[in-house]
C-alpha positions as CSV (number, residue, x, y, z in Angstrom):
1,M,-98.5,22.6,16.0
2,I,-97.4,24.0,12.6
3,G,-95.5,22.3,9.7
4,T,-95.2,22.7,6.0
5,A,-97.0,20.8,3.3
6,Y,-98.0,20.9,-0.4
7,C,-101.6,22.0,-0.8
8,E,-103.3,20.4,-3.8
9,H,-106.0,23.1,-3.8
10,C,-103.6,26.1,-3.6
11,K,-101.0,24.4,-5.8
12,K,-98.1,25.5,-3.6
13,Q,-96.1,24.9,-0.4
14,V,-98.0,26.3,2.5
15,M,-98.0,26.4,6.3
16,A,-100.1,23.6,7.8
17,K,-101.7,23.8,11.2
18,K,-102.8,20.9,13.3
19,K,-106.4,20.8,14.2
20,G,-106.8,20.1,17.9
21,C,-109.5,18.4,19.9
22,N,-112.0,20.4,21.9
23,H,-110.3,20.3,25.3
24,G,-113.2,22.0,27.1
25,L,-115.6,19.4,26.0
26,H,-113.3,16.6,27.0
27,A,-112.7,18.2,30.4
28,I,-116.5,18.4,31.0
29,L,-117.0,14.8,29.9
30,S,-114.2,13.6,32.1
31,L,-115.8,15.3,35.1
32,I,-119.2,13.8,34.3
33,T,-117.9,10.3,33.8
34,G,-115.7,10.4,36.9
35,G,-112.5,10.4,34.9
36,I,-113.3,7.5,32.6
37,W,-113.4,9.9,29.6
38,L,-109.7,10.8,30.3
39,I,-108.7,7.7,28.3
40,V,-110.6,9.0,25.2
41,W,-109.2,12.5,25.7
42,L,-105.6,11.2,25.8
43,L,-106.1,9.0,22.8
44,C,-107.4,12.1,20.9
45,V,-104.4,14.2,21.9
46,I,-101.9,11.4,21.0
47,T,-103.4,10.1,17.7
48,W,-104.9,13.3,16.3
49,D,-103.0,13.9,13.0
50,D,-105.2,16.2,11.1
51,Y,-103.5,19.1,9.5
52,Y,-105.1,21.8,7.3
53,C,-103.8,24.5,4.9
54,T,-103.6,27.9,6.7
55,E,-104.6,29.6,3.4
56,C,-107.6,27.6,2.2
57,G,-108.5,25.3,5.1
58,K,-108.3,22.1,3.0
59,H,-106.8,18.9,4.5
60,V,-103.0,18.5,3.8
61,K,-100.3,15.9,4.5
62,V,-97.5,17.4,6.5
63,G,-94.1,17.0,4.9
64,S,-95.5,16.6,1.4
65,E,-93.6,18.4,-1.3
66,E,-94.7,19.9,-4.6
67,P,-94.7,17.1,-7.3
68,T,-93.3,19.5,-9.9
69,C,-90.5,21.9,-10.4
70,H,-89.4,24.5,-13.0
71,C,-87.0,23.8,-15.9
72,P,-83.8,25.8,-15.4
73,K,-83.7,26.9,-19.0
74,C,-87.3,27.7,-20.1
75,K,-89.0,27.9,-16.6
76,A,-91.8,25.6,-17.7
77,I,-93.4,23.4,-15.0
78,I,-92.1,19.8,-15.2
79,E,-92.3,16.7,-13.1
80,K,-89.5,16.5,-10.4
81,D,-88.3,13.1,-11.6
82,S,-87.9,14.3,-15.3
83,L,-84.5,13.8,-16.9
84,F,-85.4,16.2,-19.7
85,C,-87.8,19.1,-20.1
86,P,-90.7,18.0,-22.3
87,H,-91.0,21.7,-23.5
88,C,-87.5,22.6,-24.6
89,G,-85.6,19.3,-24.3
90,F,-83.1,20.7,-21.7
91,Q,-81.3,17.9,-19.7
92,V,-82.5,18.5,-16.1
93,E,-80.5,15.7,-14.4
94,K,-77.7,13.2,-15.2
95,R,-78.1,9.5,-14.5
96,C,-75.2,7.4,-13.4
97,K,-74.6,4.6,-15.9
98,H,-73.2,2.4,-13.2
99,C,-76.0,2.6,-10.5
100,N,-78.7,4.5,-12.3
101,E,-78.8,7.2,-9.6
102,K,-80.1,10.7,-10.5
103,N,-77.5,13.4,-10.1
104,N,-77.3,17.2,-10.4
105,L,-76.2,18.5,-13.8
106,V,-73.1,20.1,-12.4
107,A,-72.0,16.9,-10.5
108,H,-68.8,15.2,-11.7
109,F,-69.2,12.1,-9.5
110,C,-72.2,10.1,-8.6
111,K,-73.7,10.9,-5.1
112,K,-74.6,7.2,-4.5
113,C,-71.6,5.1,-5.9
114,G,-68.9,7.7,-6.3
115,K,-68.1,6.8,-9.9
116,K,-67.1,9.5,-12.3
117,L,-70.3,10.4,-14.2
118,E,-68.6,10.9,-17.7
119,E,-67.0,7.4,-17.5
120,S,-69.8,5.6,-15.6
């Protein structure tokens, strides 16, 4: 199974592959124990949630996203929740004065409450 994740080691979005259990070993153990080991095998298949980066092999959390982005003006790396770029001062997002929701700079109305952003 494959997904995407942010790899802290590679510092970028990568493909993440799920590590599987050793089905051959589980089959042999199931035969030796007369089928009792099937319960363990099924639990391994159902609950195994260990993904790794396909580039470096480190453990990653599937669905995680890069905690930073780039400033549209100076291209510096900034935190995703920044309202202003700490390097050039460029306003990255607008906050609605009515509900405090973050909105895109080009938005005219708040995506959460619908109020006009200039008059909020």
